[in-house]
Every structure is written in structure tokens, then in C-alpha cells.
C-alpha positions in Angstrom: -39.9 18.3 -21.5 -40.0 15.0 -19.6 -37.2 13.5 -21.7 -35.1 16.6 -21.4 -35.5 16.7 -17.6 -34.7 13.0 -17.4 -31.5 13.4 -19.5 -30.3 16.4 -17.4 -30.9 14.4 -14.1 -29.2 11.3 -15.5 -26.2 13.4 -16.4 -25.4 13.8 -12.7 -25.3 10.1 -12.0 -21.5 9.8 -12.6 -20.9 12.7 -10.4 -22.9 11.2 -7.5 -21.0 7.9 -8.0 -17.6 9.7 -7.9 -18.6 11.5 -4.7 -19.6 8.2 -3.1 -16.3 6.6 -4.1 -14.6 9.4 -2.3 -16.6 8.4 0.8 -15.0 5.0 0.7 -17.9 3.1 -1.1 -17.1 0.5 -3.7 -18.9 0.2 -7.1 -20.6 -2.9 -5.6 -22.0 -0.7 -2.7 -23.2 2.1 -5.0 -24.8 -0.1 -7.6 -26.6 -2.4 -5.2 -27.8 0.1 -2.6 -29.0 2.5 -5.3 -31.0 -0.3 -7.1 -32.7 -1.6 -4.0 -33.6 1.8 -2.5 -35.1 2.9 -5.8 -37.8 0.2 -5.9 -40.3 1.9 -3.5 -40.0 5.1 -5.6 -40.8 3.2 -8.8 -43.7 1.4 -7.0 -45.2 4.8 -6.0 -44.9 6.2 -9.6 -46.4 3.0 -11.0 -49.4 3.4 -8.7 -49.8 7.1 -9.5 -49.7 6.4 -13.3 -51.6 3.1 -13.3 -54.1 4.4 -15.7 -51.6 4.4 -18.6 -51.7 0.7 -19.2 -53.8 -1.0 -21.8 -56.1 -3.7 -20.5 -57.1 -5.4 -23.7 -54.1 -7.8 -24.0 -54.6 -11.5 -23.3 -53.2 -13.3 -20.3 -50.5 -14.9 -22.5 -49.6 -11.5 -24.0 -49.2 -10.0 -20.5 -46.9 -12.9 -19.4 -44.8 -12.2 -22.5 -44.7 -8.5 -21.7 -43.6 -9.1 -18.1 -40.9 -11.5 -19.1 -39.5 -9.0 -21.6 -39.6 -6.3 -19.0 -37.7 -8.5 -16.6 -35.1 -9.3 -19.3 -34.7 -5.6 -20.1 -34.3 -4.7 -16.4 -31.8 -7.4 -15.6 -29.7 -6.8 -18.8 -29.6 -3.0 -18.5 -29.9 -2.1 -14.9 -28.2 -5.1 -13.3 -25.5 -6.2 -15.7 -25.2 -2.9 -17.5 -25.3 -0.8 -14.4 -22.7 -2.9 -12.6 -20.4 -2.6 -15.6 -21.0 1.2 -15.7 -20.3 1.8 -12.0 -17.2 -0.3 -12.2 -16.0 1.7 -15.2 -16.5 4.9 -13.2 -13.8 3.7 -10.8 -11.4 3.9 -13.8 -12.5 6.7 -16.2 -13.8 10.2 -15.6 -17.6 11.0 -15.7 -17.0 13.4 -18.6 -15.7 10.4 -20.7 -18.4 8.0 -19.4 -21.4 10.0 -20.5 -20.6 10.5 -24.3 -19.8 6.8 -24.5 -23.1 5.8 -23.0 -24.9 8.2 -25.3 -23.5 6.4 -28.3 -26.3 3.8 -27.7 -28.5 5.0 -30.7 -25.7 3.6 -32.9 -26.3 0.2 -31.4 -30.1 0.7 -32.0 -29.3 1.3 -35.7 -27.1 -1.8 -35.9 -29.6 -4.0 -34.2 -32.5 -2.7 -36.3 -30.5 -3.2 -39.4 -29.8 -6.8 -38.5 -33.4 -7.5 -37.6 -34.7 -5.9 -40.8 -31.8 -7.1 -43.0 -31.6 -3.7 -44.7 -28.3 -1.9 -45.3 -27.8 1.5 -43.6 -28.4 4.7 -45.7 -25.7 7.3 -46.4 -27.0 9.5 -43.6 -26.7 6.6 -41.1 -23.2 5.8 -42.3 -22.2 9.5 -41.9 -23.7 9.5 -38.4 -21.8 6.4 -37.5 -18.5 8.0 -38.7 -19.1 11.2 -36.8 -20.0 9.4 -33.6 -17.1 7.1 -33.8 -14.7 10.0 -34.4 -16.3 11.9 -31.5 -15.9 8.9 -29.1 -12.3 8.6 -30.1 -11.6 12.3 -29.3 -13.6 12.3 -26.1 -11.9 9.2 -24.7 -8.5 10.0 -26.0 -8.3 6.6 -27.7 -5.5 7.8 -29.9 -3.4 8.5 -26.8 -0.7 5.8 -26.7 -0.3 6.4 -23.0 -3.8 4.9 -22.1 -3.4 2.0 -19.8 -5.0 -1.4 -20.2 -7.2 -0.5 -17.2 -8.5 2.6 -19.0 -9.2 0.6 -22.2 -11.1 -1.9 -20.1 -13.2 0.8 -18.5 -14.2 2.2 -21.8 -15.1 -1.3 -23.0 -17.4 -1.8 -20.0 -19.1 1.5 -20.7 -19.8 0.4 -24.3 -21.3 -2.8 -23.0 -23.6 -0.7 -20.8 -24.4 1.4 -23.9 -25.4 -1.7 -25.8 -27.7 -2.8 -22.9 -29.3 0.7 -23.0 -30.0 0.3 -26.7 -31.7 -3.1 -26.1 -33.7 -1.7 -23.2 -34.8 1.3 -25.3 -36.0 -0.9 -28.1 -38.0 -3.1 -25.7 -39.4 -0.1 -23.7 -40.5 1.6 -26.9 -42.9 -1.3 -27.4 -43.9 -2.2 -23.9 -44.6 1.3 -22.5 -47.3 1.6 -25.0 -48.9 -1.7 -23.9 -48.2 -1.8 -20.1 -47.8 1.9 -19.3 -44.5 3.6 -18.4 -45.0 3.2 -14.6 -45.7 -0.5 -14.6 -43.0 -1.3 -17.2 -40.4 0.6 -15.2 -41.4 -0.9 -11.9 -41.1 -4.5 -13.3 -37.8 -3.9 -15.0 -36.3 -2.1 -12.0 -37.5 -4.6 -9.5 -36.0 -7.5 -11.5 -32.7 -5.5 -11.6 -32.9 -4.9 -7.9 -33.3 -8.6 -7.1 -30.3 -9.4 -9.2 -28.3 -6.6 -7.5 -29.4 -7.8 -4.0 -28.3 -11.4 -4.6 -25.1 -10.3 -6.2 -24.2 -8.0 -3.3 -25.0 -10.6 -0.7 -22.6 -13.1 -2.5 -19.8 -10.7 -3.0 -20.0 -8.2 -0.1 -22.8 -9.1 2.4 -25.6 -6.8 3.3 -24.7 -7.2 7.0 -21.4 -5.5 6.3 -22.8 -2.1 5.2 -21.5 0.7 7.4 -22.0 4.2 5.8 -21.6 7.7 7.2 -24.6 10.0 7.4 -23.0 12.1 4.6 -22.8 9.0 2.3 -26.4 8.2 3.0 -27.4 11.8 1.9 -25.4 11.4 -1.3 -27.1 8.0 -1.9 -30.5 9.6 -1.4 -29.7 12.2 -4.0 -28.5 9.5 -6.4 -31.6 7.4 -5.9 -34.2 10.3 -6.1 -32.6 12.6 -8.7 -30.5 10.4 -10.9 -32.5 7.1 -10.7 -36.2 7.1 -9.9 -37.2 10.5 -11.4 -35.1 10.4 -14.6 -35.8 6.8 -15.5 -39.5 7.3 -15.1 -39.4 10.6 -17.1 -37.5 8.8 -19.9 -40.0 5.9 -19.9 -43.0 8.2 -20.0 -41.3 10.3 -22.6 -40.7 7.3 -24.8 -44.4 6.3 -24.4 -45.5 9.8 -25.4 -43.2 10.7 -28.3 -41.6 7.5 -29.3 -38.1 6.0 -28.9 -36.5 8.0 -31.7 -37.5 11.4 -30.6 -36.8 10.6 -27.0 -33.3 9.5 -27.9 -32.8 12.8 -29.8 -33.8 14.9 -26.8 -31.7 12.7 -24.4 -28.5 13.9 -26.2 -28.6 16.8 -23.8 -26.8 14.4 -21.4 -23.2 14.4 -22.6 -22.6 18.1 -22.6 -24.5 18.5 -19.3 -22.2 15.9 -17.7 -19.1 17.6 -19.1 -20.2 21.0 -17.8 -21.1 19.5 -14.3 -17.8 17.6 -14.2 -15.8 20.7 -15.0 -17.7 23.0 -12.6 -18.2 20.6 -9.6 -15.2 18.2 -9.7 -12.5 20.1 -11.4 -12.2 17.7 -14.4 -10.7 19.8 -17.2 -11.7 18.9 -20.7 -9.3 19.6 -23.6 -10.5 21.3 -26.7 -10.4 18.0 -28.6 -12.7 16.5 -26.0 -15.2 19.3 -26.5 -15.0 18.7 -30.2 -15.6 15.0 -29.6 -18.7 15.7 -27.6 -20.0 17.9 -30.4 -19.4 15.2 -33.0 -21.2 12.6 -30.9 -24.2 14.9 -30.5 -24.3 15.8 -34.2 -24.0 12.1 -35.2 -26.7 10.9 -32.9 -29.0 13.8 -33.9 -28.5 12.9 -37.6 -29.7 9.4 -36.8 -32.6 10.5 -34.6 -33.9 13.2 -36.9 -34.1 10.7 -39.6 -35.9 8.3 -37.3 -38.3 10.9 -36.0 -39.6 11.6 -39.5 -41.0 8.1 -39.6 -43.0 8.5 -36.3 
């Protein structure tokens, strides 16, 4: 239930971002303000769930855990998030979400490289289905796509790769540190990176937002950042990364429905078929993985 709730809440992130862009905010504004404002929420959740951490590790092991959490946060929620919010200025939210949820494919590839084992027939079939689905959703066969749209999709795939690495690290560290503490460390590291980045490129002293924009930002921070990321981390701790990834595939269709109902984005039948193929491909991977848990 926690992972499902997190996936549904995360599905609205792109819609919040689009609404803020319409208020005149840049992707720098949205990414940085969201990241910094979320830290107190993660701190509160870490305090509430402080009993989940294991206390038996040595001091050297804890230092290693903290450094890995910092690396995961900076990679995924500073660099990856910046790439994602920039891409949303180019492509629709209904295209962004299926591309992001191709991250289990990267998990498979990374795991294959680490274990030096070739993928099974099921994995190859899943890769084929997911690739075809992504092509249909993004309209990659459309010769009229601009270079800007191609670059937007490339940035989203980079973010998807960062999510895969974050998921692999969190699957190990949430068991050892607790989901609250791991998420707090990772998100604080990302927020520091965002804060410095924003000061260099925009300047915090130049922020001037309307009250309506602040309310939308509050919704983004609470409902599509703090709560879903904690739910996902706690879900990974409880059921494992593979099962959590399976449940999180609720995200792409949820985003597509929200985008169509709330923003008027119209999906072609081929795009709906592409979303279905992405889900089937990812589920094939994760059902295989969940049997080993």
C-alpha cells in the first residue's frame, strides 16, 4: 500500500511542474525551491521513524552508508531532478512518466554488468516490450520531432538511470539505516547541491513568487516530494526493491489519466498502447525478480 500510494502521488509531479511553469517559474526555480523546502519534512519523518535503523554496524560502516546515501541523493535528486524538470519544459508530462518508469531496465543492465551474467529470455522479452512501448509513447518514429524534443527525452532517460542507481543503493541502505534516516541524508545532500546551484545561476535574493505559485509549490513539496519519496523508501525497506518497482508501475497510467483530465493533453491510441507495453515489460522483469525475494 505504501509503494502504491507513493507511485500515485509521484505521478502528479509533472503536472505540478507544468502548473508552476505557467505561473512564470523556470525549471531552476521549481527544482531548487522544491528541494530546499522538502528537507524539514524529511527531517520530521526521520525523527518519527527513527526506530527503524539498525544500531549494530561499526563506525566505519556508518560512514560508508552515509557517503553512499549522499552520493545517491546528489545523483538522483540533484542532477537527475534538474534534468527532469528541464525536460518538462520541452515534453509533456504524459511522455515524461513512462520514460522515467523504464528505470527497471537500467537496474537489469547494471545488475547484469555487476554479476557478469547474460540476461534470460524473459528479460530480453521485457527489454523489447519496454523499448517498443517507449518508442510509441514518445512518438520517436515521428520524423517531425525537433532536436529540442529529442534532447528532452534524453534528459529524462538520464534521470531514469539515476533513479535506477538510487533504487539499488536504497534497497541496501534502508535495511541498515532505516528509510527515514536514509531519505533525510540523501535529500539533504541533494538540497545542498540545489541551493548552491540556484545561487550561482539565479540568486535566492531574486525570488518573487505570487501567493498562488507558493500554494502550488506547497502541494508539490508535500504531496509529490516528501510523502511519496518516504513511502517509496519505506516500501523498499519492507518488501524489497523488486516488488516495490513492480507496484510503482502504477505511475505512468496515473500520469496519463491526470494529464488528460486536468491539462487537456490528448493521448493517441498508439501512446496508450505504448504505456501498456511499458507496464507489461516492467512487470515481466519485476515478477521474475520478486520470486527471488
